[in-house]
N, C-alpha and C positions, 0 to 999 in steps of 0.2 A: 285508128276508130275518131266516135265524134269530140268535143273539145269539152265532153261532161264524162266522160267514161275515162279521160286518162289519168286522170289518180285513181284507180282499180289495181289493188296490186293485185302483182302474181296472173295480168291476165297473159300472157302466155309465159313458156318459158324461160326466153333473152329478160322479160320483166321480172319475173320473177327474182334471175340470177341477178340485177341491176341493183335492184332492189333493197337484197342480200346483200349484196358488193360490202354498204357498209356499214350491215355489221357483225361482220367475218372480221372487228379486229383481231386482235394475239388480245387471247382472255377474257371474250365477249360470250359467253354461252345465251342470250339472248334469242339467238339468233333460233334455236331449237332445230339447227341441221350437225348430220354424224355424215364425216366419209372416212371410208376405211379407206388410202391410196394404197399402193406397196414398198415404192421405193421411193426414197427424195434427192434428188439432181441437187438440190444444194448450184454450186458452182462450178462441179465440177465438169460440166461441158464446157466451160470458159466461156460461154452465153450471155448474154445479159438483152431483158430488154422486152424477153419472150414474149410474143405475143397470144391470140388467144387461137388455136388452130384450126382449118378448116373445118374439123371434126367434129367441134361443137356444134361450129355455123348448121353443119348437117342433119346431129339432131336436132334444130332448130327448123329444119326448115322441112323435118318431116312430124312435125309434132301440129296436132290439129289445133288450132287459138283458140278454144270454146273461151265463148264471154260469161266472166262469173258472178254473179250479181253483189255487189257489196258491201251485204252482212253478211256472205259466208263468205268460210276459211279459204285463201286458196287449192286448190290442189290439184297433182299432176298425175294422169291418167296415159302412162308410154306403153303400149301396146307394140311388138315385134314379130316379123312373121319373116322364120329362116328358111328358107326352100331344102328339095334335095338331101336335107338331113331327116335321118330315122326320128318317127315321132318319140317312140317310147328308150331316151336316154339311159335308162339305167338298165335294160333289157342292150341296147349295143356296147356300154359298156363290159357291160359285164359276159356275154354271147355271142358277141358278133365283132370282137376286135383284133379275135384271131384269125378271119380273113380281111378286115378292111385296115387292119394296120400288119400284115407277118414283115417285116421290116423292121418294125420294133424287136427292143430281148425289154419284154418289159412280165411281170407277175401281178398275182393280185394277191394283199397277205393282211391278215383280220379282216376276216371273214368275206373277201370281197371289198372291205373299208377304207382299203389305202394300197395306192400304186405305187408298186416297184418301175421303176424306172432302170437298168441294169449296164446300159452300154452310154456315159453318159457322152458319148464324140454323137450320138446319133442326131444327126441335124433336122431328121422328122421324129424327134423327142416330144415338141410345141400341137402335134397336133393331136396326141395322146393326153398328152395333157389336157387340153382344151376340154376333151369331155369328160374328161373326171373335176376337174376344177370347176365348169357351170354347177355340179354338183354340191359341187364348198367341201369337198373328201381332203383328206391328206395327203400326199405326194411324198414319193422317197427314190430319189435321187443318187446312186452307189460310182466311188472310186471318184471324187471331185480333186482327192489330193494325190492326183497324179497330175490333175493338172496345173500344181500349185509347186513352188521352190517351200519344200518340205524343210530347208534348213531354216529357213525366217519365221518360220512357228513353234521352234521345238521353246521348252520355259528355261534354260538354259542362255537363249538365244535374246529372247526376248529380257529376262532377269538381268546378264550382262548389260543390254541397251538404255534400258528403261531404268535399272534396279534404283534408282536415287527417287522415283517420282512420288509423293505420296496420293493414295487413295482413298477410300473406304472400304474396309473390308467388313464383312458380316460375318459372324460364329453361327452358324445354322441351327448348333443344338440352340440355344439362348437366346437369338434373334438380334440380339448388341452387334452394334457398328460402329468401327471404331476408325478413325484416320493414322492412320502406320504406312511407312519405307515400302515400297513394293518390294524389294527384295527380301522382306524377311518374310513373305508369300509364298513368290519363288522356291525362295530353300530350303523352304517344306515343303515343296510339292513334290516331289521326289524320295524325299528324303524323311521318311518320320522322326527320324529322333531331334529334328531341326523345327519339327511342331508347334505349336502352343498347347500350349496344360491349361484347363479348367479346373474350375474349383474346386472337385472332387480327385482329378488329376488325373481324368479322361483327354488324350487329345483330339483336340477343334478342330473341329469340322469347317473350314472357311473359305468366303470366294469372294472372290474381285467383282467390288461390283458395276457392269457395263462401264468398265476401265481398259483404253481410252472409249469415247464413243461420237457418232457425227461428225460435227468438224475438228476435234482434237485428235480424234482418230488419223484423220487425213492428216491435220499438219505435222502433229508426233509420229505418227506411220508412215511416210509415203507411199516405202518400195513396198508394205504388207498390204495397205490398199490397195495397190496397182498389181497386185498379187491378188487379192480377191477382186477385184471385179472381174479382170481378166478369165478369173476361175467360177464366176456363176453360175448356176446349171439355169438353164434354158433361158436364159438372154433374151428373148421376144416375150415377156414378163420380169423377169428380175433386174436386168440390167438398168442404170439411169435411162441408159438413153434406149430402151428398148418399142418399140413399136406396138406393146400392147401391155405395154406399163402407163395405168389412165394419172400415176400421178405426176409420171415426165410429160403429159399433155396439161396440166392444169390452167388454168388462170393464176394468178401470181397471191388473190386471197383468199384463195382458199385458207383456213386454219390447218395443221398439217402437224402432228406429233415426232417422234424425236426416232428417223427412220435409220438413224445408224448412215454406217457399221458401227459397230461395237461387241469390246470382245470380253466374253464372260469365260472368266473360267471360275474354277473348285475345284476342289479336294477330293477324293474318290469317300466313297464309305465302310470303304475296304477292311478299312485302320482302326474304324469305330464300333464298336460293342452294338450300337445299336444302331440297324439296320433298316430302320421304318424310319431317320430323318432323309430327305429331301434338303438338294443344293437349292430348289427352286419348286415355291410349292405354289401349289394349285392355281392357278389365274384365267385370262382370259386378255388376251391383244388386240390393240383397236384399229390393226392394220395388217395384213398377210407378211408375212416370217419366213424368211428363207433362216436357216440355223445349220451351218454346214459345221463338222465336228474335222477341227484342222490339225489337233495332234492328242493325242493322249496317253499320257506317260506312267510308267510302270513303280510303280510305288514298297519299297524296302524299307525295313526297320522289325520288330520285336512285336507282332499283332500282327501284322498284316497276313493278312487271305496268301494262298500259291495262287496259281495262277486256274488250278484244277478247282481250286475253294471257291474264288470268284466267277469260273463256268457254274456252278453246282449252283453259284444263288442266282446269278442266273435263270437258269433249266426250273427253278423253283414256283416262275412267275407261270402266270396263264399264256403260253405262245405258240405264233401260228408254226405249224412245221417245218416251212420254206426257215425260219428267224431258227428255230433246232437246225438247221443243217449248214445252218451259216457258222454257228456258238460254235462247229464239228472241224467246221475250217481253220488249216490253221494257217493259213493264210491273210485270215481277219483278225480283225483287231477290238471288241466291241470296248465298249465307252461310258453310253452313258444309256441310261434306263427312260422310258416315256411314257402317259400314261396318257392319252388324248379319249378327250368326248368331245363328241358332237356341238354348237351350241344350240339348236335346240332342248339340249335337255341341261339347261345352264338353273332354269327354275326351280329345276326339279333340288340336280346336287344342290342349290344354293337351302333349301328348305331343307336336305337330309342331314346337312352342316349345323345346322342350326338345331337340330332335335340333338346331335350326336353334344353341342355343347350345351346344350342343358341335362342331358344325363348326365355330364360329368362336371355337372353344376360351376358350369360360366356362367357368366350375366350375360345375355343376348340382349345387348343396346337396340331400337327398334332400329337407328341407323346403320348401324352394324349391316354387312354385308359380308360374307365368308373369303367371299373369292377376287371382291375387291379388297380387299385390305391380305389376300394373298397369307392367309395366319392359318393356312390350314396344309399337312405334304398328310393324300388319303392313304393310309399302310393295305397292305393286301387286306388281311381283318376288315376293315371298312370298305375295301373296295366290292369282298363278299354282299353284305351288307345293305350296301347302294344296288348289287343286280337283283336281290331278294326280295326287296320291299317296294324299289321304283322304278325295277324295270330297264336300275342303266346299265348296261354292260361300259368294261371298261377294251377300251381298244390298248395291248400293249407291244410299246414296237425298243427293237433294241440299238442306237444308233453307231454304227459300225466307223472307224477310224475314216475321212473322206465323204461318208455318206452327209445327203443332204436335205433336212424335211425341211417340206413345206406344207404351215398351215394358213386355213385362210382365217382372216379375221374372224373374233369372235367364235374361235375350237377352243375348249378347254386343254388345259395340257400340267403336269410337272413333268421333274428332271428330277 
């Protein structure tokens, strides 16, 4: 452009990236830009000095460069056209997939809201996953534990190797966090008699908060880190070097959240009197999430529900018929109960929780966000009210040993 136009910030996509780069320093939020990458490569690839790849240049080359007057905020309107694909994605995913993807073992669960890929070894899984992912739907991939070295993920193995480490432990009932020896947590993982007691004599419901995480995970547990990476589902998307993993193709000046991996460990609620307590309260992740259940402990001791009692608790949930069938399969080991909501329902859920807080006499401050603060586990009674009063339906999933649950950024969930 002429010299007089050189100071027009953001007149092209390349200009916008260049002028924004200086603002995207760590901790700066004035750029007003949010990005949700899938996975951080960190230094896992062993490469350094990675330059902006051709994919970004291709995007820039395809953008129509419209002149923007200096008195107007820069806007980008990128339109794409994909040929030879059905126009009605929803119809394709729900109705026509049996013809298009006959070589893939899959089912639809939660009223056709969640795709279940039943054969983790099928190299064509990503093709159907892509159609589902375009609609921002969760995906379940089962059998991942069959690719892993199971002995590495046993509770006793982790305790033996890292019991002398210090970590933050959360008591899920009263939200009190304490820094203590990791061995204390693992000693009570399957032996209820060794678990801490809270003031009224009840057994504590403890969670080891994201220990270890990110680079600490890789440095502390290199064998487990490698075992996890080689066992990730849909490696085209989930692997750090996946060709469709956008985070691995980003310039270095983008600020990324902690993309892990991180180890999330918690006691089950089978030994507690209050089954309305969650080990992960309702919240939103800013990036896409892959959660693999690598181990399920069987608690022993007084007050613990029998296996049939645990299954009965699961069956009391509003479950899909296919999930009920899995519960009756003796080869399957259920370990976690998930409730998932679409990102589009976040405002309704936020309004509902603030309403419930006022009903309970709790102070609701203007800056208080019940989802951001992760202050609620929405129990069965509240989930029913949420449906009746706001029309928001809960997607209920049971995560069995080896299941990978893949959530798009912005999806709300509790465990």
